[in-house]
C-alpha positions as CSV (number, residue, x, y, z in Angstrom):
1,G,-8.4,4.0,-82.7
2,N,-5.1,5.9,-82.8
3,L,-4.0,7.9,-79.8
4,N,-1.6,10.8,-79.4
5,M,-0.2,10.6,-75.8
6,H,1.3,13.7,-74.2
7,K,2.1,12.8,-70.6
8,V,1.1,10.6,-67.7
9,L,0.7,11.7,-64.1
10,V,1.0,9.0,-61.5
11,E,-0.1,9.8,-57.9
12,Y,0.9,7.5,-55.1
13,G,-0.8,6.7,-51.8
14,N,1.7,8.8,-49.9
15,G,0.8,11.9,-52.0
16,E,4.0,11.9,-54.1
17,K,3.5,12.4,-57.9
18,D,5.5,11.4,-61.0
19,N,4.9,13.5,-64.1
20,I,6.1,11.4,-67.1
21,N,6.5,12.9,-70.6
22,V,5.5,10.3,-73.2
23,K,4.9,12.3,-76.4
24,H,4.2,9.4,-78.7
25,N,1.7,8.6,-81.4
26,F,0.2,5.1,-80.9
27,K,-1.4,3.3,-83.8
28,K,-4.3,1.0,-83.1
29,G,-3.1,-2.2,-81.4
30,S,0.3,-0.9,-80.5
31,V,1.8,-0.8,-77.0
32,S,4.1,1.7,-75.1
33,R,7.5,1.1,-73.6
34,V,7.6,-0.1,-70.0
35,L,7.4,2.8,-67.6
36,D,9.6,1.9,-64.7
37,L,8.5,3.8,-61.6
38,E,11.3,4.6,-59.2
39,G,11.2,3.7,-55.6
40,S,10.1,0.7,-53.7
41,N,6.8,-0.3,-52.0
42,R,4.8,2.2,-54.0
43,V,1.0,2.2,-53.9
44,I,-0.6,3.8,-57.0
45,K,-3.6,5.9,-56.0
46,D,-4.4,7.5,-59.4
47,I,-3.1,7.7,-63.0
48,T,-4.1,10.6,-65.3
49,F,-3.4,10.6,-69.0
50,W,-3.1,13.6,-71.3
51,Y,-3.9,12.5,-74.9
52,Y,-6.2,13.0,-77.8
53,T,-7.7,10.5,-80.2
54,K,-8.5,12.7,-83.2
55,N,-8.4,10.5,-86.3
56,S,-10.1,10.0,-89.7
57,S,-11.9,6.8,-88.6
58,R,-13.6,8.5,-85.7
59,Q,-12.8,5.5,-83.5
60,K,-12.1,6.2,-79.8
61,A,-9.0,4.7,-78.3
62,T,-9.0,2.4,-75.3
63,V,-6.1,2.7,-72.8
64,T,-5.3,-0.4,-70.7
65,V,-2.9,-0.3,-67.7
66,F,-1.0,-3.3,-66.5
67,G,1.2,-3.4,-63.4
68,L,3.8,-5.7,-61.9
69,K,4.8,-5.9,-58.3
């Protein structure tokens, strides 16, 4: 389903956090831009997404996260 993303909060193993404003409407099957996280040797502990999936088809969206080292 479609997804309206507001922001992404990335928490690292050392306790630091990045609050990333996305504010984008994603259509089914679309992808986001690459989010380049600053710093080196970062270990991601948690990712929190703020979004809603209200749409006429009543399909829920699936969010998939890929990472490169």
